[in-house]
C-alpha positions in Angstrom: -46.5 19.6 51.2 -43.5 20.2 53.3 -39.7 20.6 52.4 -39.2 16.9 54.1 -42.1 15.0 52.0 -39.8 16.2 48.5 -39.0 13.1 46.6 -37.8 12.2 42.9 -40.5 10.0 41.2 -39.7 6.1 41.3 -37.2 5.1 38.9 -36.0 9.2 38.4 -32.4 8.3 40.4 -30.6 4.9 39.7 -27.2 4.1 41.8 -23.8 4.2 40.1 -23.4 0.9 38.4 -19.8 -0.6 40.5 -17.8 -2.5 38.3 -14.7 -4.7 39.1 -15.9 -5.6 42.6 -15.9 -9.2 42.3 -17.6 -12.0 40.4 -20.7 -11.6 42.4 -21.4 -8.2 40.8 -21.4 -9.7 37.3 -19.4 -6.8 36.3 -16.7 -8.6 37.9 -12.9 -8.8 37.3 -13.0 -7.0 33.2 -15.4 -5.3 34.5 -17.2 -5.7 31.1 -14.7 -4.8 28.6 -13.8 -8.2 27.0 -10.2 -9.6 27.3 -7.6 -7.4 25.6 -7.5 -5.2 22.9 -7.0 -1.3 22.7 -10.9 -0.7 24.2 -10.0 -2.4 27.0 -7.0 -0.5 28.5 -8.1 2.9 29.8 -6.8 6.1 28.6 -8.7 4.8 24.9 -10.4 7.7 22.8 -11.4 6.3 19.2 -13.5 8.7 18.1 -14.9 8.6 14.9 -13.0 5.3 14.0 -14.7 2.6 12.6 -12.4 -0.3 12.5 -10.5 0.7 9.1 -14.1 1.4 7.9 -14.6 4.7 6.1 -15.9 7.1 8.6 -19.4 8.3 8.4 -18.7 11.3 8.4 -16.3 11.0 5.2 -18.9 8.7 3.9 -21.6 11.6 3.9 -21.3 14.1 1.0 -20.2 17.9 1.8 -22.5 20.5 1.0 -22.8 24.1 0.4 -20.4 26.5 -1.2 -18.8 29.9 0.5 -18.3 32.1 -2.5 -14.2 33.6 -2.0 -14.7 36.7 -3.8 -18.5 37.6 -2.5 -18.9 41.6 -1.7 -18.9 42.0 1.9 -21.2 45.6 3.3 -20.5 47.9 6.3 -24.3 47.6 6.8 -25.7 50.6 8.5 -29.3 51.4 10.3 -31.6 54.4 9.3 -31.6 54.6 13.3 -28.0 55.2 13.7 -28.2 57.9 10.8 -30.9 60.0 12.1 -29.0 59.9 15.4 -26.0 61.5 13.7 -27.7 63.7 12.3 -29.5 64.6 15.6 -25.7 65.1 17.2 -25.0 67.3 14.5 -21.8 64.9 12.9 -23.7 64.2 9.6 -24.9 67.3 7.8 -26.1 68.0 4.3 -25.9 65.2 1.6 -25.1 62.5 2.4 -22.4 60.1 1.6 -20.4 56.8 2.0 -17.2 59.3 2.9 -19.3 61.2 5.5 -20.8 58.5 7.2 -16.4 57.0 7.6 -15.3 60.4 8.3 -18.3 60.8 11.3 -17.7 57.7 12.9 -21.2 56.3 11.9 -18.9 53.6 10.0 -15.7 52.2 10.6 -14.5 51.3 7.2 -16.4 51.3 3.8 -15.4 47.8 2.4 -16.6 46.7 -1.0 -19.1 49.5 -0.4 -22.1 50.5 2.8 -25.7 49.5 2.5 -28.4 50.8 5.0 -31.5 49.5 6.4 -35.0 50.4 7.7 -34.0 49.4 11.1 -35.3 52.8 13.7 -37.3 55.9 12.9 -36.0 57.8 10.4 -37.3 61.7 10.5 -34.3 63.9 8.9 -34.8 65.2 5.4 -32.0 64.2 3.9 -30.2 62.9 0.7 -28.6 59.8 0.5 -25.9 58.2 -1.6 -24.5 55.0 -0.5 -23.7 51.5 -2.6 -27.0 49.6 -1.4 -30.2 50.7 0.3 -32.9 47.7 1.3 -36.7 48.5 -0.2 -38.0 49.2 3.2 -34.4 52.0 3.6 -35.8 53.6 0.2 -39.5 54.3 1.3 -38.3 55.4 4.8 -36.4 57.8 3.6 -38.5 59.3 0.7 -41.6 59.1 3.4 -39.6 62.0 6.0 -38.8 63.8 2.3 -35.5 63.1 1.7 -34.0 60.8 -1.4 -32.0 57.6 -1.0 -29.9 56.7 -4.5 -28.0 53.4 -4.9 -24.8 54.0 -7.2 -23.2 51.2 -8.8 -20.4 49.3 -7.0 -17.1 49.8 -8.1 -15.3 46.2 -9.2 -13.6 44.7 -6.0 -9.9 45.9 -6.9 -7.4 42.8 -7.4 
């Protein structure tokens, strides 16, 4: 096969329908738009309008619920904590305040939650608001301890 032999499959391309080109075309005069009315004019975009009938998007029920006072945690992975320990930015017992001071977490929000992504080898005592089960196991396997404290109620 050569470049000049390449072709589209038969029927893959169709020529554009040329409307309003005389009565012989079958789409002459009104160009298939009917006579008069809003939709026969140019520049009309009636998106969800169904002629006064209740639109489909309003007929369907709304789903789901977003809890307005949901707790928002600052999330950090064990791999990041390990990097900060190796760099000497975190020493001794690791608390939420020390994580913020070192720059590992920007702000505490409603608490800090530790997840198990990454390698963790340091023997460290970590006290945070929340942690995944895998993170607790990973810290204990490294010889440390991860204690989860009770979250303080959100300020109103």
